[in-house]
C-alpha positions, 0 to 999 in steps of 0.5 A: 499499499502507498504510504500517507503522508500527514503534509497532505491532509487536513487534521480531520483528514487525518482521522478518517485514514485512520479509521478507514484503514483501521476499519478495513482491517477489523472487517477482515479480522472478523472476516477471518474467523468466519473463514476458518469457521467454514475450513477455509483456513487458506483464506483465513490466513490470507486475510489475517495478512491483508488486515496486518497491511492495513494496520501497518498504513495506520502504523505509519500514519500514528508514528508520524503523528508522534514523530510530529509531536516529538519535534514540538509541532503540537496535534490539535485535540478532536473527538474525531482523533480520539475515536480514530486512536481508539479505532486503531488501538482497539483493532490492533488488539482484536487483530492479536486475540484473533491470531491466538485464537487461529493458533488454539484452533489449529492445535485443537484440529478445530 
């Protein structure tokens, strides 16, 4: 995926980019469980990999924001940004849990 550069975006667009990419990842993570349930194990694993790629875009945006703030440029607080950060962090947690669940299922031949 193409790297999103913050210089080209407004604060609102940054928030929406975080939500877009973490939301896409979240959908793929849930779909991976559904595919595993249907015994489409390879598709489930591919969806997790795709979700990780989507999350990488969000992580890159987040990291750029941290770098800017560390360099002295304050980020304007907004409810949208707070929601975007919450969305990203909960999706990261969900991804780790689903990956572990799928590994348990594989070990138990479920």
